[in-house]
C-alpha positions, 0 to 999 in steps of 0.5 A: 541482532537479538531482542527485536520483538516478536511479528506476525504479518497478514497480507502476502500479496505484492507489497507484503512479501517483499516487507516480510523478506525485508523483515526477515533479512532484519532479524526479526522472527514473523509468523505469517497468515494470507487467505490465499495459501499457495503464496505462503511458501514464498515467505516461509522458504526464507523463515518466515513460519507459517498459521491458519488463521489471524487468531494464531499469528495473534496469539503468537507475537508481540506487534501484528502487522497487516498489509491488505486489500482493503476495509473490508479484507483489514475486518476480515483479518480482525473480526471474523470468527478466526480473527485477531479479536479472538486473542486479548490484545493486553495492549499489545500494538497492530501497525497496520500498513493497508491502504484505508478510508480514514473513518474506517480506520478509527472505527475498526482501530476503536472496535478492535481496542473495545473487544479486545484491547489491542492498540492500533498505528495506521501507517499506509506506505509508499515506494512500492515493491523494490524499496519495500524489499530493501527497506526505502517506503515511505511511511505516514503513522498515525496514532499515540506516540507511545504505540508510535515508539514501541513500533519504531523498530519494525517501522524503521527497518522498512522505512527511507521516509517515516512521518508520525502525522498526528492521531490515529486516522492521520497517516491515511489521510496523508495517505488519500493525498499520496494517492492523488498525486499517483493516481493522476500521475499514472493517467498523465504519465499515459497520455504524455508517452502518447503525446511524444511518441504521436509527435515522433520524438524518442520518448526514451529521452524524456526523462532524462531530458527533464530531469532536475527541471520543474516536472521531474518527479519518481513517476516521471524517471519510473512510471512513464520509464515503465510506460515506454518500455511496455515493460508490464509483466509480470505486475509490478502492482495491480491497477484494481489496488490503485483503482480501489484507492482512486475510489478512495479520494473521490470518496473522501473528497465528496465528505469533505464537499469538495468538486475536485475535477482535476482529480475527477476526470483521473478516478473515472479514466483510471476506474475504467480500465480497473474494471475491464483489467484488475489484475494487470500492472497499475501503471500500464493504463497507458494502453489506453491510448494505443487505441482511439479513446473510446474504441 
């Protein structure tokens, strides 16, 4: 493949690693940086080039991608002494795959545009590491249509489902809805598993039994199955990441003046679990139900 833009990629976490490997496989030249340098060899072994800072990544790319933990990490990448803002953007593009609050996205993007001239797409992702590696992610994009067209080759290399939601920040708003469904679903699957196991049902049969019915979903087929199998090591996603997103859902709903008691109950339940076990697998919230609640 020729004529592909030079990519930078900040954040080689569980998702970022798989996204970089996918992009390398599709022929993109990729320069990478990660706050914890010990993760860099996971992708340089496959052809990525390492850089010493976000600024060094920015200097050598046409499109800069990032997939980091939260808004504070995005700000660090952009505005630290070695950050993106120290490099003139000249209307080059940032594609932010991180999940952050829409207001934070707009604030950071506006500041980076004013200080350094970089364009911005908010493009949070859903699907998990395996879909990232296989180019089957769901990506919700906010930003200008012209910026979307510039970023489309990168986005289409990673996504099976790509939707332009509207202006800057709307991708993150769609991701809030996604994470509300996912977060409630993780807790719900844990409670359903406790229910059917206590009732003496063969829980392994449930996803097949319910397939195609109204209760069927990716969460049932993947997360319930993972919980039923106790397949939590190594983690496929960290509890702290979903917890951060659920706290963000709560913050966003409060700003809208909404009372959402079902979501609030799931947020509280998950938050207590994640505070105690931040690096546990996100699905292992089901372990709470293997002992008396509150015990």
